[in-house]
FIKOLVEX-37261 format. One record per atom (N, C-alpha, C, O): residue in one letter; x, y, z. Coordinates in steps of 0.05 Angstrom, whole numbers, plus 5000, padded with zeros to 4 digits. Last residue first. Layout:
aXYZ;...
END
This chain:
g432324481013;g435324331011;g434324060995;g435923890988;y427925020994;y428324711018;y431324560999;y431724570975;i425325640995;i428525410984;i428125231001;i427925281025;v419826050998;v422225801019;v424125681008;v424625511026;a416226260976;a418726340975;a421126170989;a423526190990;n411325970993;n411725900967;n415225970957;n416525850940;q410526301047;q412225961046;q412325921019;q414225771017;v409726811026;v413026781043;v413426441043;v415526331040;s405226771007;s407126790992;s409326761003;s411126680989;e401926601054;e401926401032;e405026391016;e406526201011;k402527131082;k403526901088;k403626601071;k405226411076;i399527401036;i402127461054;i403827221064;i405927141055;r393927151045;r396327141025;r398627161021;r400027011007;v392727221102;v393726861094;v394226921068;v395526721059;i392227761095;i395027711112;i394227421107;i396427331110;r388427801065;r390627891050;r393527761072;r395927711066;e383727571097;e384727411070;e387527561063;e389227391056;a383527981144;a384727631144;a385127561115;a387327481111;e386928631140;e384628361127;e386228091124;e388228011113;r390529001165;r388028891182;r386228631162;r384528491172;e397929001165;e394928931140;e393528791167;e394228611182;s402529111179;s400329311183;s397329301174;s395429451174;s407428661198;s406128831178;s405028951195;s405628961219;i412928121203;i410828351218;i409528531190;i410528521168;v412127491207;v412227701183;v410727891208;v408827861222;m416626971221;m415127161228;m415127311209;m417027321193;i417626251215;i417626401203;i416926701208;i415926731186;h418025741254;h419925761229;h419926091215;h422126181207;r418425581320;r417425691301;r419425761276;r421825811278;q422025391368;q421325171349;q419525381320;q419525261299;a421025721415;a423525771401;a424125551373;a426125551359;g415125661428;g415525871430;g418725931408;g418926111392;n414324841413;n413825151428;n414725451420;n415025461396;e413024621381;e411924521399;e412524771423;e411324841444;v413924541306;v412324721325;v411724601359;v409624481360;v417724081282;v415724111288;v414124281313;v413324171333;p422924381246;p422724201260;p419724311269;p419124551266;v426924401185;v424924511194;v423524231222;v423323991218;l434224411192;l431124161192;l429224331202;l429524421225;s438524811165;s437424641188;s434924481182;s434124491159;g440324991132;g442224751119;g439924661153;g440124421160;q440525701154;q440825531124;q441625291128;q444025291130;s436725721200;s438025791199;s438725591177;s437925361178;l429826041218;l431225731209;l434125931204;l434226171203;f425926401226;f428126371246;f429426121246;f430025991266;p426026911179;p426726671183;p428226621207;p430426721214;v421627511181;v424727401192;v424827041193;v423326931210;v420528161146;v420327741149;v422127681164;v424327791163;k417728721153;k419428541154;k419328221162;k418228111181;v412929041144;v413929111152;v417428931148;v419329061141;v408129001097;v409328811107;v412529041112;v413929151095;e404829451065;e404529351090;e406129221104;e406029291128;a406429411008;a407629591029;a407429541064;a409129561082;p407228581006;p406728941001;p407129111013;p408429061033;l413228350965;l411428400983;l410228670989;l411028900983;s417328060928;s415928220928;s413528250939;s411528200926;q423027620939;q419327680931;q419927970933;q422028100937;d428227160937;d426827510938;d425227510929;d425127410906;r427926540976;r426826710951;r426327010952;r424527100966;l429426321028;l428426461022;l428926640994;l430326840993;g432925721055;g433125981045;g430426081040;g428725931047;a433625201062;a435925321055;a435925641044;a437625771032;f431924701105;f431025031103;f432925071087;f434924961097;t429524171102;t431824181095;t430924471093;t429024501077;r422523721131;r424823821105;r427523941112;r428323821131;g421023751176;g423223431162;g424423551146;g426923541142;p414824091167;p416723941181;p418523681174;p417623461168;e414324571122;e414624281121;e415724171139;e418024121134;l413025191168;l413125061136;l412924771141;l411724701161;s409125721185;s409525421184;s410425271160;s409225231139;t408826371215;t407726121184;t409225931186;t411526011192;f406626911251;f408026651245;f406526471223;f404126441217;d405527571257;d404727321248;d406427191243;d408327291230;i404128071293;i406227941280;i404427691280;i402627631296;r401828801273;r401828561277;r404428391270;r406128451253;v399129521285;v403029281272;v401329021290;v400129041312;y397230091286;y396429741286;y399429631275;y401329701261;h399930531341;h399030461312;h397930171316;h397630041337;d398530871387;d397330681389;d396530611364;d394130591357;s404131431411;s401631421396;s401131041404;s402530921421;p405631681474;p405931461455;p403631491438;p401431561446;a407932361483;a406732111486;a406031911466;a405831971443;a415932251490;a413632411475;a411232231486;a411732011495;l421032191538;l419532081514;l417332231521;l416632321542;p425732801550;p423132551557;p421832461537;p421432611518;a432232651510;a430032841521;a427632591537;a427632351537;f438132491556;f435732411534;f433332511541;f432232511563;s444132291566;s442532511576;s440832451546;s441632391524;e448731701576;e447931991566;e444532051573;e443031891583;g449231161592;g449231411612;g449531611610;g450231761628;l448630741562;l451930901563;l451731221578;l453231411576;c444230571569;c446230371575;c447830551582;c448630561605;d441331051546;d441030981581;d444030801591;d445530861609;a441931051500;a442731251515;a443831161540;a446031181551;i439930521478;i442530591478;i443530861489;i445930901487;y434130661497;y435430511511;y438830531517;y440130551538;r433731041461;r434531141480;r435131001496;r436531081514;t434530811412;t436131011414;t436331081432;t438431211436;v430030561418;v432130411420;v434030601420;v435830511434;l425930901416;l425530731432;l428530621440;l429230591463;d422731321383;d425031171380;d426831071400;d429231141401;l415331231380;l417031271395;l420231191388;l420430941388;q411431021349;q412931201349;q414931321358;q416231491346;t409030581376;t408330761395;t409231041378;t408531261386;v409730111336;v407130251349;v406430441361;v404130511362;q414630171320;q412730261305;q409630301318;q407930461313;s416830111372;s417030371372;s414930401338;s413830621333;l415129521386;l413829711391;l414430041389;l413030211400;v417329271344;v416029291337;v414529531361;v413029701352;l424429341348;l422029341318;l419329431329;l418729671324;q424829161400;q428229381374;q426029361359;q426929591354;s421428971425;s420829191428;s424529341412;s425829541417;i418828491389;i417628711404;i419228961406;i418629151391;l423228171365;l423528391353;l421128651366;l421128891360;i422627721401;i421727701366;i421727971361;i419628041350;g422427961456;g424427741437;g422527851414;g421328061414;g420328381495;g418728091494;g420027901470;g418827691464;g425628741537;g424428671509;g422128331504;g422828111511;r425028621606;r427128551584;r425028561561;r422928431563;n423728361653;n424128651652;n428228641624;n430628651623;a417628031645;a420228001631;a421128311641;a419428491638;m412327641671;m414227931670;m416527911665;m417927781680;e406827231675;e409627381667;e410827571666;e409527721652;t401227201682;t402227001682;t405427061678;t406526841681;l396727551722;l399127621713;l400127301708;l400027141727;y389827651707;y391927551719;y394327511699;y394427461674;i384928001707;i386628021704;i389327851711;i391027981723;e377027841713;e379327911731;e382227901710;e381727751691;k372727601698;k374127731684;k376027961695;k376228191687;d370827051721;d370927261736;d371827591726;d371627781740;s371026771668;s369526701685;s369426971697;s368027131685;s375126931631;s372626881616;s370226921640;s368127051636;s381727421649;s379027151648;s376027181649;s374627361660;l385127601618;l383227631619;l381627431628;l380327291612;i392627451625;i390227261616;i388327441623;i389127521645;f398827811605;f396727751625;f394827551606;f395227501582;e406527931608;e404327711601;e401527661613;e401427501632;g410328371588;g408728281603;g405628131594;g403528181581;h416828721588;h414928521573;h412528421586;h413528351608;f420429331592;f420229041605;f416528931587;f414629071579;f427629561585;f424529541569;f422929351584;f424329151589;g430529961633;g430429881598;g427129781601;g425229881613;f429829951702;f431530041672;f430529901654;f429529681660;n426829791739;n426530041738;n429030191716;n429730421714;y422429341776;y423329371752;y424229711750;y422629881758;g420129151816;g422629281820;g423129391797;g424729581799;l415728841819;l417428711815;l420528911814;l422728811811;a410929281830;a411628991848;a414028891847;a415028821868;l412529531771;l413129711799;l413029461827;l414829461843;a410429191741;a413029261735;a414529401761;a416829381768;t405129201757;t406028961756;t409529051755;t411028931770;r402629621744;r402829541773;r404129341779;r404429271803;e403629701691;e404729921710;e405229751737;e407429741749;g400029351675;g402829321675;g405229511684;g407729481683;e395529471698;e396729231706;e399429151702;e400728981714;r394130011663;r395030001693;r395929741702;r397529791719;l394129701615;l396229831617;l397329921654;l399529911666;l389629441622;l391829301623;l393729541625;l395129511645;r384629911631;r386629631652;r388829531652;r390229491672;d386430081578;d387030241601;d387630031624;d389829971634;r383629711554;r386929761552;r388029891572;r390029821584;l378929761565;l380929381571;l382829511562;l384629351562;e376530241553;e376930141589;e379029921594;e380329881614;g379730331491;g378130361522;g378530331536;g380830351544;k382429731455;k381630001461;k379630061474;k377629901475;v386729381410;v384929351436;v385129741449;v386829911451;d389529391366;d385729491366;d384729351399;d382529251406;g394629541370;g393529691368;g390629741363;g389329951358;y397228881355;y397929121366;y396329381357;y396729431333;v397528251358;v396028441348;v396528741373;v396328761398;l399927641344;l400627871363;l399028041346;l399128001321;s397626941337;s399527201317;s399127351351;s398427241371;d399726471353;d399026331319;d399826721317;d401626811303;n404226331405;n401626481395;n401926461372;n404226431363;v403425621443;v405025791424;v402326051414;v399826031414;i400625411471;i401825471489;i403025661473;i403925871483;e394525171459;e394425351484;e398525541487;e399025731501;r393224851415;r394824731436;r396024891467;r397324821487;d391925241371;d390325041383;d391624861421;d390524811443;s395225831397;s394825591371;s392925541389;s392125651409;k392126461402;k394326301414;k393626041391;k391926041372;i393827171400;i392026921382;i393526641391;i395926611387;n393827691434;n394927511439;n392927191424;n391127061436;r393528301429;r391828151431;r393527961431;r395628061424;s398228831467;s396928691443;s395728451456;s396128371479;v399629581480;v398029351487;v398429111461;v398829191438;g404829991502;g404029761486;g402029641489;g402529501509;l407630241555;l406430371523;l405430241504;l405130381484;p408930281623;p407230171597;p405930431566;p404630621561;r414230511662;r412430741639;r410330601611;r410030701588;p416930591715;p415330381692;p414330541676;p413530751684;n423630971726;n419630941733;n418730801705;n419430851682;g427831071715;g427930981733;g424330911746;g423430821767;a427231361678;a429231531683;a428431351714;a428331491735;e422830921650;e424231231642;e424831381666;e423031521676;c422430341623;c422630471648;c425030711645;c427430711641;y417230251583;y419630191587;y420430371607;y419030571610;g413129571565;g413429811567;g416729951571;g418629811565;d407429191540;d410029171535;d410429591541;d409129781531;v403228661548;v403428981555;v406529031563;v407828941583;n399528151518;n401228261529;n401828581527;n401128731509;f393527631533;f394128001522;f397128001529;f397727831546;h389327231519;h391027391525;h392427601516;h392327721494;e382627111540;e383727241528;e386627281535;e386927371557;g381026501583;g380726731581;g382026821549;g382426631534;e382625981642;e380826111614;e380426381612;e379726521632;i387025861674;i386126051663;i384526081642;i385226221623;y389525231701;y389625371685;y387425641674;y385625531661;v393825341765;v390625181756;v390925451718;v391825681714;e400425041757;e398425261764;e396325211752;e396325071731;a406724771770;a404724701764;a402124961775;a402125041798;i413024791758;i410424941763;i408624821747;i408524771723;v419724521777;v417124531759;v415224681769;v415624731793;l426224411770;l424124391780;l421724601766;l422024781749;w430924341748;w430324161744;w428324211768;w428624051787;s434324951740;s434224731767;s432724591769;s431924591793;p432724911683;p435824811694;p436124821723;p438124711732;s428524541651;s429524711667;s431224791686;s430824701709;a426724151617;a427624411601;a428024561622;a427924791615;c425423691645;c429023711624;c429523881618;c431823921610;m421223861662;m423823741683;m426223781672;m428323871681;a418623851626;a417924121639;a421324071652;a423224231651;k417723291614;k419023481595;k419623791610;k421423931599;f416123111660;f418723021659;f419123151626;f421123071615;f409923271659;f411823341676;f414523331670;f415723541674;a408923151617;a409423371619;a410123531639;a410623771642;d408022521627;d409722531604;d411322891612;d413822921614;r404922501668;r407022521680;r408722591656;r410822701661;l399522801653;l401722991673;l403822821669;l405622981665;e397022531616;e398522701609;e399922821620;e401622961609;a393222251653;a395322071627;a396822321617;a398622221603;a389722621690;a392722531695;a394022381676;a396422341682;d388223131639;d387022901652;d389622791668;d391722881660;n390523561610;n388223611606;n386523391636;n384523461649;v395624041615;v395223801612;v392223821620;v391324011633;k399024521558;k397024461575;k396324211582;k396024071562;a406224601579;a405324341568;a402024511580;a401924611602;a413424781572;a410824841574;a408424731556;a408324731532;g418324631544;g417724471562;g414124531571;g412624351577;i418625401523;i420225161525;i418824861542;i418024971562;s417425891526;s415125661531;s416325421517;s415125271501;g421426171517;g420026081495;g417825921500;g416425811482;r425025981583;r424626191564;r422126111537;r420725921546;n425725801640;n426725741625;n424226001598;n422226131604;d424425511703;d425925711701;d427225681668;d429325561666;a420925181716;a420625361738;a422325661728;a422025891736;p416524971667;p419024951681;p419425251703;p418325471702;k409924781680;k411524941666;k415024911675;k415324801696;i403224601656;i405324531670;i408324651662;i409024621639;m396924851674;m399824901663;m401524731677;m401724701702;l390724391684;l393624521686;l394924631669;l394724551646;p383624341674;p386224291671;p388724441678;p388324681676;y384523911738;y384423911707;y383424121693;y381124121702;g384524021805;g383423941791;g384724011763;g386224211765;c387024201860;c385624331845;c384124311816;c383024491804;k388523741891;k386923881899;k385324121875;k382924181875;g390323381853;g387723191866;g386223481879;g383823511879;a395223751829;a392123641806;a389323501832;a386923521827;f397623641875;f397123941872;f394623851857;f392423861867;e398723171872;e398323211897;e397623491890;e396723591911;e402423151814;e399622971826;e397623061848;e395223031844;a406023451833;a404523491814;a401523361814;a399223451815;d409223141870;d408023331879;d405523511855;d403723661862;n410422651834;n408022651863;n407222881874;n405122891886;h413722851816;h410922791799;h408822801813;h406522881810;s418023441850;s418223111836;s414223091811;s412923261799;a417523961859;a420723731854;a420123461845;a421623301833;c414224471844;c414124201843;c416924091839;c418224121819;l410025031871;l413624881861;l413524621866;l412924521887;r404325141850;r405624971862;r408324951855;r408924861833;f397325611846;f400425481830;f402225341850;f401625421873;l393226041815;l393025771844;l396425681828;l397225691805;p395326631782;p394026311773;p394626141808;p396826171819;i394427261808;i395627061796;i394326821796;i392226791809;k393727911819;k392927721816;k394627461797;k395827491776;l398928101870;l396728231842;l395227891838;l395627681851;g399728321924;g397428301914;g396328291886;g394228391877;a405028201941;a403928551923;a400928531918;a399628731909;e405127701936;e406627831969;e405028121960;e403828251978;g405027551891;g403027481904;g403827541932;g403027401950;a409827711871;a407627801860;a405127781875;a403427961875;r413327361900;r413727631895;r411227781892;r410627961907;t412726951872;t412326911907;t411127301910;t409227421919;r412526921821;r410526901832;r409526901865;r407426881878;q417927021812;q416527211814;q413327211822;q411827401827;l420326471833;l421126811854;l418726921844;l417026951861;f418626151798;f417626151825;f418226381841;f416726481858;k420126391749;k417626351756;k417126321779;k415126451787;n425926671730;n425526441746;n421726431760;n421426481784;a426827181706;a427526881687;a426126591707;a425626371698;g426127671732;g424327561699;g424627311695;g423027191682;l428227601782;l425227521788;l423827521758;l421527431753;q433927611767;q432327341780;q429527391776;q428327201765;a434328181748;a433727881728;a432727641738;a431127481726;q433028371793;q430928381773;q430828231755;q428828141743;a438028261823;a435028191837;a431628271818;a429228261825;i441328421791;i442028171783;i439028191798;i437328121782;r439329081747;r439328891768;r440128681763;r440228611740;p440029411684;p438929251708;p440429081723;p442428961715;g444229941682;g443929711669;g441129551694;g440929611718;p451930311686;p448730331693;p447030031674;p448329921656;l455929951730;l455030061698;l452230141700;l450530041715;g459729641753;g458329991761;g458130111738;g459430291727;l461829121762;l463729421744;l462629681740;l463629871728;r457028901773;r460528781778;r461729001780;r462529081802;e452929081748;e453129061771;e455129031785;e455329111808;a453828941694;a452829251702;a453629271732;a454929461740;i454228311702;i456828521694;i456428791697;i458428921703;v449628261711;v451428191728;v453928381721;v455128541735;a445828491674;a444928511696;a448728461718;a449628621735;q447728121628;q448628401626;q447728481665;q449628521679;l446627561647;l449827721648;l449427971646;l450828101662;m441127621653;m442127671676;m444727631674;m445927641695;a440927781587;a438928011613;a441127961637;a442628141645;g441227321566;g443427551567;g442427711587;g443827731606;y437526941579;y440426981591;y442327201586;y444427241598;d433427291552;d433727151581;d435527161594;d435827311614;d432727781507;d433727531512;d434227491542;d435527661555;e432028381500;e430528081490;e432327831493;e433127711473;d437928531493;d435328631509;d434428371488;d435528231470;c444228931526;c442728691510;c439828731514;c438928901530;i450329231534;i448029231524;i446528981523;i448028781519;v454629711576;v454229341572;v451329341566;v449729411583;a459830121577;a457730171575;a456229771565;a457329631548;d464830131578;d464330411587;d461330311589;d460130441605;p469029491595;p467429751574;p466229941596;p466429931620;r474729131608;r473129431621;r471329611606;r471929851604;v476528651588;v475328911563;v474829161588;v474629381579;r476828421631;r479028431618;r478528671596;r480128851592;e470828381653;e473228501671;e475228591659;e476228801667;a468828041615;a468328361612;a470828531632;a472028741627;f472027651625;f472727771597;f471328091597;f472128291585;s469927511675;s472427581670;s473027651642;s475327741640;l463627441642;l464827621671;l467627661670;l468127891662;m464726891631;m463427191610;m464027471625;m464927681616;r466526541658;r467726621639;r466926861625;r468427001611;t462126621705;t464526621709;t466826761687;t468326961690;l457426471670;l457926781685;l460126871696;l460627111700;d454426161621;d457426181645;d458126391650;d459426521634;r449326321594;r450326281627;r452126171651;r452026121675;l452426281548;l451426511564;l451526511591;l452926621608;d456625891523;d454625951540;d453026141555;d452526091578;g460226231470;g459626051490;g457126071506;g455526251501;t465026731448;t463026601444;t463026331462;t465126211468;i467227381445;i467727191458;i464727021457;i462527131462;v470827871398;v468127641404;v468827391424;v470827251420;e473328561388;e474028331396;e470628131408;e468828221422;e470928901356;e474028871365;e475128641371;e477228541363;f465928861304;f467928771332;f470528781337;f472228681322;s462529161256;s465528971265;s465429001296;s464629211307;i457428781214;i458228981226;i461428901251;i462228691260;g455628511168;g455728841168;g456928871196;g457629101196;s450327981208;s454028051188;s453428411189;s451828541202;l451027721267;l448827881252;l451927961228;l454327971232;i453727101275;i453627361287;i453127491257;i454127441235;p452626351288;p452926601275;p451626881282;p449326911292;a454126101361;a452026141331;a453326401311;a454726601318;n454326121417;n456725901387;n454225891362;n453025701351;y452526651429;y451926371433;y453726341415;y454526511400;h456727251447;h455927191434;h455126801438;h456926671449;i460027891463;i459527651477;i456427541450;i454827691439;g464228371442;g461928191438;g462327991455;g464527911461;y464929081431;y465528841438;y464028661438;y461728751436;l466229661392;l464329441391;l466429201408;l468829151402;k466730411402;k468130121395;k466429851405;k465429851428;v464631031389;v464630781400;v466530541394;v467830571373;d464431481361;d465031521385;d465331221400;d466331211422;a460831391319;a464131441311;a465631471338;a468031491337;r456130951296;r457231221315;r459531161313;r460430941307;k454530521268;k454330731260;k456431031279;k457631241272;s453330141306;s456130121284;s456030351271;s458130381260;l448430281329;l452030311352;l453730191330;l456030141339;i445830161299;i445630351317;i448330461320;i449730651315;r445829591291;r446329741275;r447430021272;r448930111255;l444529421347;l447129331337;l447129561310;l449029721312;q438829591344;q440229751360;q443229661355;q444729841360;p437229241306;p436029441303;p437929621337;p436829831343;e439328691322;e439128731300;e439329101297;e441329211288;q437628301363;q439428471375;q439428671345;q439628901354;e434927941332;e433828101352;e434828341369;e433628511382;w439727641303;w437527721293;w436227981314;w436728211308;g445927651349;g443327561333;g441627721325;g441527941335;l447927691392;l450327811369;l448827741346;l449927761324;s449127721457;s446927691433;s447027891422;s446828131427;i452628431485;i451528121482;i449027991470;i446928121470;c458028881469;c454228781466;c454028481470;c455428321457;l460229351516;l460229031506;l457429011502;l455429061516;v463829901495;v461029891494;v461429481488;v462229371469;k467330381506;k468030211496;k465330031499;k464930101522;k468931051477;k466930901494;k467530671490;k468430651468;m474631501461;m472331361446;m471731161472;m473631111487;
END
């Protein structure tokens, strides 16, 4: 019987946790935030707390002595997975790659050294640093925490009047208290998602990202509608980036901008994990028609697995729908949705206040579907909104 230590036990990990729970040859142990655990899955033992408390979590892992450690779609979980895998000699990502994936300064430095196109940037320890950068490069700028996730603390800054507030919000959201200022690149935003097969990064899917008015969070991610030369360019750039960053295990998720001015593809960031919001755990498998989650479990367990077949390029999209800020979310009524809807995921827990969406971590409800018609997408989102129960 193999012991599998699972990190992050919420809805983003559901596909792989459901598969693992059905295996008769494994016992599951868990590490999770101070948050509800996915229902219907039995664990031998679970420890909860801050996943960044590496000393405490590693001590738990050393006591359990697992045969495998698994996590996906979670920055803090990816670092913890890498620490445990490297310390205990298990298959998994390495610490160096987890650091590159989580730290924007380290990643931009490595990417620049490798000759990848990146926005001109500066690491800022003070507001004066950001002001000096703006004085040299002009506006607009992007201001971001040097090390955070989900666009938390990120802002587009249009002039000097906005800079001070944006800098301090980014600094407060950064565990290192450092901020990245970078030149804003006008253009189309894309994701490239892939998997490292036998140590080799393999790009598998491309999405077009439709941004909100504030240019920070996505309103929609659409897979399967980027074709031809542009798709080939993005796939090549995704592979080139993953190779430059040394990613060689599990999923990778890259974000790129096709510049409107020079038509070059600029890297904004690439993580050595799935893209969150079920991109690797559900959407990428729908797009490619490949059983990527089972493959990832096999790699974490050190089991053999047949080579991946050629991926498909099916149409799948993620849309976000917003609720009334300040109301209390109590759940969703049962509803009849068209067959094109794959999954509806509320990001809010029962009894929580609906926030104003200022970053990717504050979105309200996600709809995954294969629907192509804009009017039908609007109706689906309205149907989901009407199914919300407020407290």
